[in-house]
N, C-alpha and C positions, 0 to 999 in steps of 0.2 A: 425539299429544300428548307421549309420552315421548321420541320422536325429536327433537322441537323443543327440549325441555328439555336433552337431551344435547348437541345441536348448540349451543345457547346457552351451555351450560357450557364446552364445548370452545373456542368463540370467545372467551369471556371469559378463559379460561386462556391462550390464545394472546396476547391483548392484554396481559395482565399480564406474560407472559414478554417480550414485545417491549419494554414499558416498562422492565423490569429490565435487559434487554440494552442498551437505549439508555443508561440511566444508568451502567451498568458501562463502556460504551465511552466515554462522555463523561468519566468519572473517569479512565480510562486515558489518554485523549488529554491531559487536563490534567496528569497526572503526567509524561508524555513531554515536554511543553512545559516544565514546571517544571524537570525534570532537565537538559534541553538548555540552557535559559537559565542555570541555575546553572553548568554547565560553561563556557559562553561567557563568563560574567562572571568566572570565575576563571582566565582565560587569562594574566593578568599573573603568576600564581604559577608559578615555574619547575618545581615538582613536578607541577603539572597539565600543563604542556607536555611534560615528559618522559614522563608517563604516557600521553600521547596519541600516542606515536611507535611503538607496537608494531604489527607486521604483523597479529597476531591481532585486535587492537582495530580496526584499519583495516577488516578484513573484516567485523566485526560492525557497524561504523558504516555501511559501504557496504550491507550487507544491510538494515539498518534504514531507510536512505534509500530503497532500492528498495521495501521493503514500504510505507513511508509514501506514496511516489509512487503505488503501485498502489492503495492505499486511497483516496487523494485522487481519483485519476482515476475510480475506480469510483463513489464517492459523488457526485462532481460530475456524472458522465455519467448516473447513474440518477435524479438529482433531477428532479422534474417541476414545480418551482416556476418560474413565468415570470419572476420577478424575480431569479433567480440566473443567473449565466453558465454555462449547461450546457456543460461541456467534453466533447468527444468523447474516447473513449479513444485513447491514442497509437496511431499506425499501426505496422505491422510495421517499416517502414523507420526510423521515429522511434525505436522501441525499440532497433533495432540501432545507430543513431547514438549513443544514450545509453550503450549498453554499451561502444562503442568509446571514448567520452570517459571513462567511468568507469575502464576497464581500461588505457587508454593503450597502452604498448608491450607489455603482457601480454595484449592482446586476442587471443582465438582464437574463431573462429565455433563455435557449438554444433554438435556432430556428431549424426547421426541416432541417436535413442535417448536423448539428453540431455534432462533435464527442461525446459530452457529452449529447446529446439529447436521452432520453429513447425511445426505439422502441415502436410500437403500442401495442404489447402484454404486455409490462411492464405497459403502461398506463391503459390498460383494467384491469389487475390484481390489480393495485393500486386503481382504482375506485371501484372495488368490495370488497376491504378489509376495 
């Protein structure tokens, strides 16, 4: 009896935490969209344009784009709703192609030990596909 009460309490706590995380994530996504929209709407302002030319900023925007694409692909691929278009996560070759497009002339393949270097299993699967 006590174990069932504890289990029920733990499950309820997990559900409440999940609801809190969901709402925090929704609020964060809304803030991201609002901030991006505000910047896009202010592109007629010369100060905004000049502020968007820094290499430091370009790196942050690129990193944010990469994170948002990863979040999007994860959420869409893990969705179990039949009425949504369940996207499969990008393949290794697709990720490499995107990196080449993003980096242009500055593209350098990830070296062994780099955080974005695919592991050996990923390379084997990619070669077989």
